[in-house]
Phi, psi and omega in degrees: 000308176227129178221122176247134181230113177051046183278126175234149177222117177241130179270159186306326181283002175102352179291124177261097187283327178226143185226106173052051183272127179226133176190168174227145174236123183280158177300133178081005182271149170250125183230139173257138176251113184249166179150160181293166174300128183090007181287341180117007184297311181294321177300316180299318179295321178296325177291318181296330180267006179062026172286325173230167178244146179290155175288323177206166183092176182232147177231126177241125179232123182053039178079002181254127176281113187294332179294331182265001185282128176291152181302324181291342181269348184299317178301327179289323174300316186288345176296336180261008180234122174265128183247130176236116185266160178300321184262016175069316183056041176281156176266110188281352176264010179232150178292168177303315180300315182289332173297318182285329180290335187305310180299329181286326176294323181296323181273357174083024178292145180298154183301320181294311181292322179297316179298316180298316182289324180294316178297321180295320179294318178296320179295321183295330180260012175082025179250024176300131181090355180250013187296333182267357179284145175270152184308326181297336181269359181262149175289171179301318178295322179291323176297321178294320176299320179296319178298322178293316179302317179295323182290329186258355186296334177275005180055057182288155176279337183234137177236122178247120183238119183262106181048058187292345180248012178300134177069015176258151175287168187301319182294315179295321179298318179298320179297319181296316181292330175293325176297315178297320180296324179296319178294321179298323182293340177259014170101004178286134175281126188231131172237124183240121174273124179204149174249012183269104183294339180299317184282329175297317179293323185290319186261347176050051175275177169288140184242130172252121185251123177258141176219111181053042175088354180252143176276118184278332181158178180233142179231147178268000000 
């Protein structure tokens, strides 16, 4: 499903964010990516989603070599990848429903089917009845739920979540991780970047640990 081989990323100013990183994630697996702030977790996720390209090494996602992928093919790759960012990247001038509808409009789904799927996604993350609320009126936990609904509305095979519980209280964080576990149980491949050892201990996934851009090892 995901395979990285000797992946490095160096930025123009000389910062080497990733150094010779190699690992594989199988279809249907849940993996946690741990490491200190600045370890390279967010950079790795941007590479997996083809938002950026590695300086060297190869990345294969769903059988596609990202280095050989034409720019015009990247949107089609991302239809199978749900992205959840630390800062949510919600559109604050649109309602919750319209935030979730946006990815479906981009792929050209009919209004009827898009509406049905958007309502179902909101319901799945516990936002039933909040579809007309704007993000500014939602709590931090609700905004994160909305970001998750938008990420999964296209029914992606892969879900990448970058620090999805950052700045949430313990109860809201627990709810978010239960949502991820529910998606994992229906076969979605999930990679979660987190530095919170509590959740790693609670869910006991395989852990990939980054330290200053290097992969230290994997634990079951």
